[in-house]
C-alpha positions in Angstrom: 20.3 -6.9 16.1 20.2 -4.5 19.1 21.2 -1.0 18.7 20.7 1.4 21.7 20.7 5.2 21.1 19.3 7.3 23.8 15.9 5.9 24.4 15.8 4.0 21.2 16.1 0.3 20.6 16.0 -1.2 17.2 14.2 -4.3 17.7 13.4 -6.0 14.3 14.3 -5.9 10.8 11.8 -7.8 8.5 12.3 -8.5 4.8 9.8 -9.9 2.3 9.4 -10.1 -1.5 6.0 -8.9 -2.6 4.1 -10.4 -5.5 5.2 -7.4 -7.6 8.9 -8.2 -7.4 9.6 -5.6 -4.8 11.8 -6.0 -1.9 10.6 -4.5 1.4 12.9 -4.0 4.4 11.1 -2.8 7.5 13.3 -1.8 10.5 11.4 -0.9 13.7 13.0 1.6 15.9 11.4 1.6 19.5 11.0 5.0 21.1 9.9 5.2 24.6 8.3 8.4 26.4 10.9 10.6 28.1 8.5 12.7 29.9 4.9 13.1 31.1 3.1 16.5 31.3 -0.1 16.4 33.3 -2.8 19.0 32.1 -5.7 17.7 34.2 -5.6 15.1 36.9 -2.7 13.2 38.7 -0.3 10.2 38.3 0.8 7.7 40.8 4.4 7.8 39.9 6.5 10.3 37.9 9.0 7.7 36.9 8.3 7.4 33.2 10.9 4.6 32.9 8.4 2.3 34.5 6.7 2.3 31.0 9.6 0.6 29.2 8.8 -2.9 30.2 5.7 -5.0 29.7 5.3 -7.5 32.7 1.7 -7.3 34.0 -1.0 -9.7 33.0 -4.3 -10.8 34.2 -5.9 -8.6 37.0 -3.0 -8.2 39.3 -1.7 -4.6 39.9 2.1 -3.9 40.9 2.7 -0.3 41.8 6.5 -0.9 41.3 6.1 -1.5 37.5 2.8 0.5 36.6 1.6 4.1 36.5 -2.1 5.0 37.4 -3.6 8.1 35.8 -6.5 9.6 37.7 -8.8 12.2 36.2 -9.4 15.5 37.9 -12.5 15.5 40.2 -15.6 16.6 38.2 -13.8 16.9 34.9 -11.4 14.5 33.1 -7.9 13.5 32.6 -5.5 15.1 30.1 -1.9 14.2 29.9 0.9 14.4 27.3 3.8 11.9 26.8 6.9 13.4 25.1 8.9 11.2 22.8 12.3 12.2 21.5 13.4 10.2 18.2 17.2 9.9 18.1 19.0 12.7 16.2 20.7 10.3 13.8 17.5 8.7 12.7 16.5 9.2 8.9 13.0 10.7 9.4 12.3 10.8 5.6 12.6 6.9 5.5 9.9 6.5 8.2 6.7 5.4 6.4 4.6 4.0 9.4 4.2 4.2 13.2 3.2 1.5 15.5 1.8 2.5 18.9 1.5 -0.1 21.8 0.1 0.3 25.3 -0.3 -2.4 27.9 -3.2 -0.9 30.0 -6.0 -1.7 32.4 -9.4 0.1 32.4 -12.2 -0.2 35.1 -15.2 0.2 32.9 -16.4 0.7 29.3 -19.9 1.9 29.6 -19.2 4.7 32.1 -15.9 5.9 30.9 -13.9 6.3 27.6 -10.1 6.7 27.2 -8.2 7.6 23.9 -4.8 8.3 22.8 -4.0 10.8 20.1 -0.8 12.0 18.2 -0.1 15.6 17.6 0.0 16.2 13.7 1.9 19.5 13.6 1.4 20.2 10.0 -2.3 19.8 10.2 -2.4 21.5 13.6 -4.7 18.8 15.0 -4.8 15.8 17.1 -4.9 12.4 15.3 -6.5 9.3 16.7 -4.0 6.4 17.7 -6.1 4.1 19.9 -9.2 4.1 22.2 -11.2 1.9 24.4 -13.9 -0.1 22.5 -16.2 -3.1 23.0 -13.2 -5.5 22.7 -11.1 -3.7 25.4 -10.4 -5.8 28.3 -12.2 -4.6 31.6 -10.2 -4.8 34.9 -7.7 -6.9 33.1 -4.3 -5.9 31.5 -4.4 -5.9 27.7 -2.2 -4.7 24.9 -3.5 -1.9 22.8 -1.8 -1.9 19.4 -2.2 0.1 16.2 0.0 0.5 13.0 -0.6 3.6 11.1 1.0 4.5 7.7 2.3 8.0 7.2 3.5 10.2 4.5 6.0 12.2 6.2 7.3 12.0 9.8 8.1 15.6 9.7 4.5 16.2 10.2 4.7 14.9 13.7 7.9 16.6 14.9 7.3 19.9 16.8 9.7 22.8 17.0 11.5 21.2 19.9 12.2 17.9 17.9 9.6 16.0 20.1 6.7 13.7 19.2 3.7 14.3 21.6 1.0 11.7 22.4 -1.9 12.8 24.4 -4.1 10.6 26.7 -7.8 11.7 27.4 -10.6 10.4 29.5 -14.2 11.8 28.9 -14.9 12.1 32.7 -13.7 11.3 36.2 -15.3 7.9 36.7 -12.1 6.0 37.4 -8.4 5.7 36.6 -6.3 3.8 34.0 -3.4 1.9 34.7 -0.5 1.6 32.2 2.5 -0.7 32.5 4.1 -0.2 29.1 4.1 2.4 26.3 6.0 2.3 23.0 6.2 4.2 19.8 7.8 2.2 17.0 8.9 4.0 14.0 8.8 1.8 10.8 11.6 2.6 8.3 10.7 0.9 4.9 12.9 0.9 2.0 11.9 -0.8 -1.3 13.4 -1.0 -4.7 11.9 -2.5 -7.7 13.6 -5.8 -8.6 12.1 -7.1 -11.8 12.6 -10.7 -12.5 13.6 -9.9 -16.2 14.8 -6.8 -17.8 12.3 -4.1 -18.8 11.2 -3.9 -22.3 13.0 -1.1 -24.1 11.1 1.9 -25.2 9.6 1.7 -28.8 11.3 3.8 -31.5 10.4 7.4 -30.7 8.1 9.3 -33.0 8.0 12.4 -30.8 10.8 14.8 -29.8 11.3 17.6 -27.4 9.5 20.7 -28.3 6.9 19.1 -30.5 3.5 21.0 -30.8 0.4 19.3 -29.3 -3.2 19.6 -28.5 -4.9 17.9 -25.4 -8.2 17.3 -27.0 -9.7 14.7 -24.5 -13.1 16.0 -25.2 -12.8 15.6 -29.1 -13.7 19.1 -29.7 -11.1 20.1 -32.3 -12.5 20.3 -35.7 -9.0 19.9 -37.2 -5.6 19.0 -36.2 -2.6 21.1 -37.0 -0.3 20.0 -34.3 2.1 17.1 -34.3 0.9 15.1 -31.2 -2.8 14.7 -30.6 -4.0 13.6 -27.2 -7.5 11.9 -27.3 -9.6 9.8 -24.9 -9.0 6.0 -25.2 -12.6 4.9 -24.5 -14.3 7.8 -26.3 -12.3 7.7 -29.6 -13.1 4.7 -32.0 -10.5 2.9 -34.1 -11.5 4.5 -37.4 -11.1 8.0 -36.0 -7.6 7.1 -34.6 -6.7 5.8 -38.0 -7.9 8.9 -39.6 -5.7 11.0 -37.4 -2.7 8.8 -38.1 -3.2 9.2 -41.8 -2.5 12.9 -41.5 1.0 12.0 -40.1 0.0 12.8 -36.5 1.1 11.0 -33.3 -1.8 9.8 -31.2 -1.5 9.5 -27.6 -4.6 7.8 -25.7 -5.7 9.0 -22.4 -7.1 6.6 -19.6 -7.1 6.7 -15.9 -4.7 4.2 -14.2 -5.4 5.3 -10.7 -9.1 5.9 -10.4 -12.3 3.9 -10.9 -14.7 5.8 -13.3 -18.4 4.4 -13.2 -19.2 5.2 -16.7 -16.4 3.2 -18.3 -17.1 0.0 -20.3 -14.9 -2.2 -18.1 -16.3 -0.8 -14.9 -17.7 -4.3 -13.8 -14.2 -5.7 -13.8 -13.1 -3.9 -10.8 -13.3 -5.6 -7.3 -15.2 -3.5 -4.8 -12.4 -3.8 -2.2 -10.1 -2.1 -4.7 -12.2 1.2 -5.0 -11.4 3.8 -2.4 -12.5 7.2 -1.5 -14.1 9.7 -3.9 -11.8 11.7 -6.3 -12.4 15.3 -5.4 -16.0 16.6 -5.7 -16.8 14.7 -8.8 -19.4 12.0 -8.8 -18.7 8.6 -10.1 -14.8 8.6 -9.7 -12.9 6.9 -6.9 -9.3 6.4 -6.1 -7.9 2.8 -6.8 -5.7 0.4 -4.7 -2.8 0.4 -7.2 -1.3 -2.7 -5.4 -4.4 -4.7 -6.2 -3.8 -7.7 -8.7 -7.2 -7.2 -10.4 -6.4 -3.5 -11.0 -3.1 -4.3 -12.6 -4.8 -6.9 -14.8 -7.3 -4.3 -16.0 -4.7 -1.9 -16.7 -3.0 -4.5 -18.9 -6.4 -4.9 -20.8 -6.5 -1.0 -21.4 -2.9 -1.3 -22.7 -4.2 -4.0 -25.0 -7.1 -1.8 -26.1 -4.7 1.1 -26.9 -2.6 -1.1 -29.0 -5.5 -2.6 -30.8 -7.0 0.9 -31.7 -3.7 2.1 -32.9 -2.6 4.4 -30.5 1.1 5.4 -30.7 1.1 5.8 -26.9 -0.6 6.2 -23.6 -1.3 8.9 -20.9 -2.3 7.1 -17.7 -3.7 9.7 -15.3 -4.2 9.8 -11.5 -1.0 8.1 -10.5 -0.1 10.4 -7.7 -2.3 8.7 -5.0 0.5 8.9 -2.5 -0.3 12.7 -2.2 -4.0 12.3 -1.8 -6.6 10.8 0.6 -7.2 7.6 -1.4 -8.4 5.5 1.4 -5.4 3.1 0.8 -2.4 4.7 2.5 -0.5 4.5 -0.9 3.1 5.2 -0.2 5.8 6.7 -2.7 7.7 3.4 -3.1 4.3 1.7 -4.0 3.7 4.4 -6.5 7.1 4.0 -8.0 6.6 0.2 -8.5 3.2 0.9 -10.0 4.6 3.3 -12.5 7.4 1.0 -13.4 4.8 -1.7 -14.0 2.7 0.6 -16.3 5.8 1.7 -18.2 6.9 -2.0 -18.7 3.5 -3.1 -20.0 3.3 -0.2 -22.5 6.8 -0.8 -23.8 6.1 -4.6 -24.1 3.2 -3.5 -26.5 5.3 -1.2 -28.5 3.5 1.8 -26.9 5.0 5.1 -25.7 4.0 6.1 -22.2 3.9 9.5 -20.4 4.3 10.4 -16.7 1.3 12.4 -15.6 2.0 15.0 -13.0 3.6 13.3 -9.9 6.1 16.1 -9.5 7.5 14.8 -6.2 8.9 11.6 -7.8 9.3 12.7 -11.4 13.2 12.7 -11.4 13.2 9.2 -9.8 11.0 7.6 -12.5 12.0 9.7 -15.5 14.0 6.7 -16.9 10.8 4.5 -17.3 8.9 7.2 -19.3 9.0 8.7 -22.8 7.6 12.0 -22.3 5.7 13.8 -19.4 2.2 15.5 -19.2 2.1 18.2 -16.6 -0.9 20.2 -15.5 -0.3 23.8 -14.0 3.3 23.3 -13.2 4.0 27.0 -13.5 1.2 28.0 -11.3 2.2 25.6 -8.5 6.0 25.9 -9.0 6.6 22.3 -10.2 8.0 22.9 -13.6 11.7 22.4 -12.4 10.9 18.8 -11.4 10.5 17.8 -15.1 13.8 19.4 -16.4 15.4 15.9 -16.4 13.0 14.9 -19.2 14.3 17.7 -21.4 17.8 17.0 -20.4 17.2 13.3 -22.0 15.5 15.1 -25.1 12.0 13.7 -23.9 9.1 16.0 -24.6 7.2 17.7 -21.6 3.7 18.7 -22.6 2.6 21.4 -20.3 -1.0 22.6 -19.8 -1.8 25.7 -18.0 -5.4 26.3 -17.0 -5.5 30.0 -18.1 -5.5 32.3 -21.1 -2.3 32.6 -23.3 0.5 34.6 -21.7 3.3 35.2 -24.2 6.0 35.6 -21.6 5.0 32.2 -20.3 5.2 30.9 -23.7 8.8 32.2 -24.0 9.8 30.7 -20.6 8.4 27.4 -21.2 9.9 27.2 -24.7 13.3 28.4 -23.5 13.2 25.4 -21.2 12.1 22.9 -23.9 8.5 22.5 -22.8 5.5 22.4 -25.2 2.5 24.3 -24.0 -1.3 24.5 -24.2 -3.5 26.9 -22.4 -7.0 26.0 -21.7 -10.0 26.1 -19.5 -10.8 23.3 -17.2 -13.3 21.7 -19.4 -10.7 21.5 -22.3 -13.3 22.8 -24.6 -11.4 25.9 -25.2 -7.6 25.6 -25.9 -5.2 28.3 -26.8 -1.7 28.0 -28.2 1.4 30.1 -28.0 2.0 32.5 -31.0 4.2 31.3 -33.8 6.5 34.2 -33.3 7.5 33.1 -29.6 11.0 33.6 -28.8 13.3 30.8 -29.8 14.7 28.2 -27.4 18.1 29.7 -27.1 16.9 33.3 -26.7 17.5 35.2 -23.4 15.0 36.2 -20.8 14.8 40.0 -20.3 15.5 41.7 -17.0 11.9 42.8 -16.9 10.6 39.2 -17.3 13.0 38.0 -14.6 11.6 40.6 -12.3 8.1 39.2 -12.9 9.4 35.9 -11.3 9.4 34.0 -14.5 11.8 31.4 -12.9 10.8 27.8 -13.1 12.0 27.1 -9.6 11.0 30.1 -7.5 11.1 29.4 -3.7 8.8 32.3 -3.1 5.8 30.3 -4.3 5.5 27.4 -2.1 2.3 25.7 -3.1 1.5 22.0 -3.4 -1.2 20.0 -4.9 -3.6 18.2 -2.4 -6.5 16.5 -4.3 -7.7 15.7 -7.7 -10.8 16.4 -9.3 -12.3 14.9 -12.5 -14.1 17.0 -15.3 -16.1 15.8 -18.2 -15.7 12.3 -19.5 -13.0 11.2 -17.2 -10.5 13.8 -17.6 -8.8 14.5 -14.3 -7.1 17.8 -13.2 -5.5 19.1 -10.3 -7.6 21.9 -8.8 -7.6 22.1 -5.1 -4.5 23.3 -3.4 -3.2 24.4 -0.2 -0.2 26.4 1.1 2.5 24.1 2.0 2.8 23.9 5.9 
């Protein structure tokens, strides 16, 4: 299919079915440079349209189809290529970029060339391609790189342009370019399970239930209805004891990180272990699309079932919003979450969504409750309202001392709340006399910005850290750009 819009040509639509039952449709939209801005140096021809065809091979030059870029004497070359994506393109759907250049360099030992794309959100230049030991010398060769991205908006400047910069490190010689293309990959994916997902088990928890998030096992007694404990650190006998008191036991484990102190650590393949998780030693992000990782998570579900847990609390499932080392995309996270929920329900276990505010409303249907950390502090609570609408509990944890007005606001929205320190060895609860769910919020409280969805606080989570024996919390944050 060919579809021309301004300088854009849709060149391919590729479909495949992954081993996880996910249909992927990748549409590549080619965008060519509309303009060249020279900062240092000169060019042989200003006709940027020469870069739209790839015809040169071998060592032969052709001034009618190529542009030569020459560094400024006694310094270097710096030039910027301006790309304009079509106005009707759905930038939200772009999940990767593919950069291609047919170039010819004269030397590798004496001179280096590199291409960079401007990341507007981070205010820095990001590497796309550069000369290396495999680059052809004095011969035409195609440079190609595919880069997954989280948001195309990060690369669009105030004029609506994408800017790619070409640099040399000195004035040794020139570079010839015959072709340049920036392809935008639009990737849509929807889970397509081969069989209907298992139904949720009969619920033993309700909206507004009291809870305690006791992962360290520090509580001497349990007077709340729902008890969160660590799957590995709590034995079967203790879980049976808690259940005998009429309590609901939810077992925590990390579904998105490798922890080098866990008993099943040797089962993880090394190629599925990624970047360190925050500043905490011994914990690393996992490749959630790895078959072995999913097999291990099934085994952890079996362990939870065998120990007598009513449900599970799988943590660190928001890798799409962190530097994991695996370029995890949102659709992959949704697929993984559906996998986890299906496995839990097949075993008769309840399962909760941990954090993941950006996709909470899209995956709520698969989960029985939500566990959210510091949603008030970072203005994310409104993303979990859909759970309450479906009468599903939302267990909120704020890492601060008790604030009665916050208790009222949480309970007015159907959230259950714990206040704690980050180590979870001190936990505080809202007073029993907190306002009932249907009570109004006073004008004074409203003036203190007690709204769940305040646009004035635009903070987002950016990394995850782990504290104690495998408990993971969101602690490092940046202002949204």
